[in-house]
N, C-alpha and C positions, 0 to 999 in steps of 0.2 A: 304414504301420507293420507290414504283414503280414510282410515279410522279417525284421525284427527279432524279431517274436513267434516266428516259426518257428526262428530262431537260438536264441533263449532256451529254447524248448521242446526243441530238440535237445540243448542243453547240460544241461538238467535231466534229460533221459532218460539221457544218458551217465553223469552223476554218480550217478543212481539205480541204474543197472545196476552201476556200480563198487562202490557201497556195499552193494548187495544181495548180490552174488556175490563180494565180496572182491577185485574186480579193481582194484587201486589205480591201475593205469596209465590207467584211464578217468576217474578223478576230476579230474585236472588239466586235460585238454582240456574236459571237461564244465563245470567251473567258469570256465574261460577263455571258453568260448562265452557263458555267461550274463553275464559281466562285459562282453564285447564288445557284446552285445545292448543292455545297460542303457546303456553309454557312447554307443553310436550313436543310441539313441532320444533320450537327453537332449540330445546335441549337435544333432541335427536339429531337435528341438523348440525349443531356444533360438535356433538360427539362423534359424528361420522366424517369430520375433517381429519384426514390422515392417509396412510397408505397401508396396503395389504400385500405382503410379498410371499409368493410360494416358491420354495426351493426344492427341486427334484434331485435326489442324490446321484442318479444315473440317467443318461440320455437313452439307454436301452436296458431292457430287462427280459429275462426269459418268461414266457407266458405261464401264468399261475404262481409265479414266485413273487415274494413281497417286494414292493418298490417304496423305500422310505420317502416320506414327504414331510417337509417342515413349513408351517405357516407362521408368519411373524407380522403382527399388526402394530403399527405405530400411529397414535392418535394425537390430535392437537390438544384436546381436553380429556379428562378421565371419562371412561365409558360408564354409563349408568347401569345399575343391576338390571338384569334381564337381557342384556346384549349376548350374542353368541357368535361363534365362528362355524361356518358351514363349509365342509369339503365334500363336493358331490361325488368324488371318486370312490369314497368309502361306503357309499350307499347307507349312511347312518344319519340319524338326527343331528342337528347343530349342537355343538358343545357350548353350554353356557360359560360366560367368563365373569369374573368379579370386577370390582372397582380398580381402575388403573388406566394408565396411558399406554402401556405396552402389554401385549399378550402373545404367547407362543403356544403352538399346538404341533406336537410331533405325532405322525400317524403313518399308516402305510396303505397302499392300494395294490390291487392285483388286476392283471389283465388276461382274461380267459382265452382270448384269441390273438394270434400272431398279427403283425401288421403295424402300420403307423396309426397312432391314436392322437387326435387333436383334443386337448383337454378343455373341458368346460371350466371357466374361471371359478375359483373359490370366492366366498363372500363373508364379509364381516357385517353383521346386522346389529346396528345401534338402536336401542329402544329406550324410551323413558321409563321410569319405575312403574308407572301405572299401565304401560302397554298401549297408550293412546296413539303414539306416533313412532315410526321406525324409518331409518335410512340405511342404505347399504354402501359398502366399499367393496369393489371387486378387484381381484388380482389381475395381472396382465393377461390379455387373451392370446390365443394362438400358441400356447405351449404344447409341445409334442413329445410323445414317448414311443419308442420303437420296441414292440413286443416280439422277441425272437422265438423261433419254434423250439419246443422242448426237445431235449436229447434223451432217449430212452435206450435201455439195454436191448441187444440183439440176442435172441434166445434160439439157438439151434434145436430143432425137434428130431433130428436124425440121429439114431443110436451110434455111439462111438465117435461122435464129433462134438468137441466141447468149445469150439470158437469159430467165428465167422471166416477167419483166415484159412483154416483147414477145410471148411465147407467149400470155399470157393476153388479149392484145388482138386475137388473129387472129379473123377472121370466117369464116363457113362456106366461102367460096371460097378460103381461104388467104391473102388479103390482110390487111394490118394496118389496123385502123380507127383513125382519128384521133379527136381530141377531138369529143364530141358533147354536145348539150343534151338532157337527159331531163326530162319533165314528170310531176308526180305527180297533182295534183287540180285541179279547176276551182272557182273561187270568185268572188264578186262583185268587180269591179275597183275598185281604190282610185284616187283622183284622181291620184296620182303615177305610175300604172302606164303604161309606154310602150306605144305602139301595137303594137310587135312582140310584146308578151305578150298581146294581146287574142286570145281564141279566137273567131274570127268565125263559124264554124258554129253555136256555141252562142248567139251574139248573134242570128243570123238566126232560130233556133228560138224563143228566149224573149224577144227584144226588150230584153234587159237586157245591159249591158256585163259580160262575164265574162272574167276573166284565168286563165291557166295558171300555177299555182305550181310553181316549180322544186323538183326533188328535193333533199333536203339532201345535203351533200357525203358524209356517211357511207355513203349508199346506193351510192356508186360505188366504194368500196373493195373489194379482193378479200376474199373470205370463205373461210376454211378450216374445214370441218366434219369432226369426228372421230366416226365411228360404230363403237362397240365392241360392238354388240348381239350379233353371232353370229360370233365369231372362229373361224377353222378350226383354230387351234392357238395355244399360248402364244407361240411364236415369230412367228406371223403377227400377233398383237396387238402385240408389241413392235416389229415392223417398221412397222406402221401408225402407232404412236405416234411412232416416230423420223421417219417421213415427214411427219406433221402438223407436228411441231416444226421440221423443216428447212424445210418450205414456208412456215411462218409467219415464221421469221427472214429467209429470202430475200426474201419479199414485203415485209416491214417495212422492210428496208434499202432497198428500191426505192421507198419512199414511204409505207409503212404498210399495215396490213391488219387484219382482224378474225378472231378465233378463237372457234369455238363447241365447247365440250367436252360430253361426255355428261352429261346431267342438268341442264345449265344452260339457262336460257330466254333469256338475252341474251348476245350476243357481246361478247367483251372486245377492246378496241382495243390494238394494239401499234404505236407510231409508229416513225419512222426512228431515234430515239435509243435504242430498246429499253428505255426506262425501266421499262415494266411487264412486260418479259419474264422477269425472274427469278421473279416470282410465278407467271406462266403455265407457266414451265418446271417448277416444283415441282408444279403441278396435274397436268401431263401425266404426271409420274413416278408419280403415284398413281392413274392410270386403270385400272380393273378391267374384266374381261370382263363383258358383259351390260349395259353402259351404253348407253342409247339417246340419240340426238341429238334434243333437243326443240326443233324449229324453230317459232317463234311464227307464227301464221296470218297476221299483217299485217306480216311482215318483208320488205318488197319490196327487191330488190337489182337494181342494173344492172351491178355489177362482176362479175368473173369468180368462179365458184363452184368450189372444190376439195373434192370429197366424198371423204374418206379412209375406206375401209371395210376391216375386218379379216378378212372372210370369205374372201377369195382368189378369188372369182368375178369375171367381167368386169362385167356389169351385171345379171346374173340376180338378181332379188329386190331391186334397188336402186330405190327410188322417190324421185325428187326432189320435195320438197314444193312445192305450188303457190305458196307465198310467195316461192320462189326462181326462179320460172319466167321472170322478166325478166332474168336474168343474161345478160351479153354472151357469156360462154363458160362451159361447164360441163365439168369434168374429173372422171372417176372414177379414184381412186387405190387400187390394190389390191396385196397382196403378190404377188411372182412376178417372173420375168425379163421383159425387154422383148419385145414382139411387133411385128409389122409395122405395127400401128395405134397403137403407143405414141408419145406426144408428148414424154415426158420420163421419166427414171428418178431415183429418190431413195431411199436407205436400204433397198435390197432390194425396193422396190415400183416399179411403173410406172404412169403416168398416161396415160389415153387420152381424147380429146375425145368428148363425147356428142353425137352428131348428132340431127337431128330424129326419126329413127326410133327411137332408143333413149332418148328423153326421156320417161319415164313420170312422171307426177305423182301425188302422193298426195292 
């Protein structure tokens, strides 16, 4: 309403000068400006009586993907020409609207970074035809959209390996290891225990029948661990989160995997149907810098370990916990371009196999 106020004050000043100095030629334009300011202010105020609703098609959307948005304005009186709808999420100028009591705008927004985004309210700006006065209607504040990390393809760089599942089964000499049986603990043999399960060295030492108990199937699943404790930058953390999400989806589709997020003490399982993936995807979107990967001391694994770190170094400062020491293959995944030692690339990160020399345990 500032322009209407200035117009009215200018009209009063002209009328005052005309009356004070007997300049009748100034009285008419002065009064006209005052009347114009009053009409414009009243028109804009009445035209702005109504509601502006913003409807977002989805509460969550993958980063950089379009999010459909619909704006619907319902007014008490027809809006004058010159009014417009402004959607700040599109970073575009306001869209002019014509004469009418209802207006609808369909558009889309994109969110370049993951995380929870609190949306700035949309605006309907009602103006009089001459642009002297304007009033606004705003949509409801506090609307939120969760931007999920983008899923990208995992591209093995090693010759002769065409997928991540085969890569995780490679042994130290480069050959692929077939199915194997792993044993967990020894216990007193049961009557139905087959002879192939009897641990004969223990029988020789103790004189008691002792059997080897097989590891549970969950121990042989690949495990993806996200370490956000010391990110080198915000972009590096986002790349690490995208890499962890991409690895999890790729491994889950190949038969299932586990995902351990910062601050959690127990991995979450994602099977081939990806039934649990929407929840894990949302948790990944909210990962913040400084989160430590809490690995239980008795979490024995025989499947491949993918340690995704956001600090950008190769393996400096990375300590693989002792409870993960039995993993068939260990990969350190960090932000940055591929190198000669990289086994695969994903989401702006590269993964390299940790050999015996670089396996440091905590």
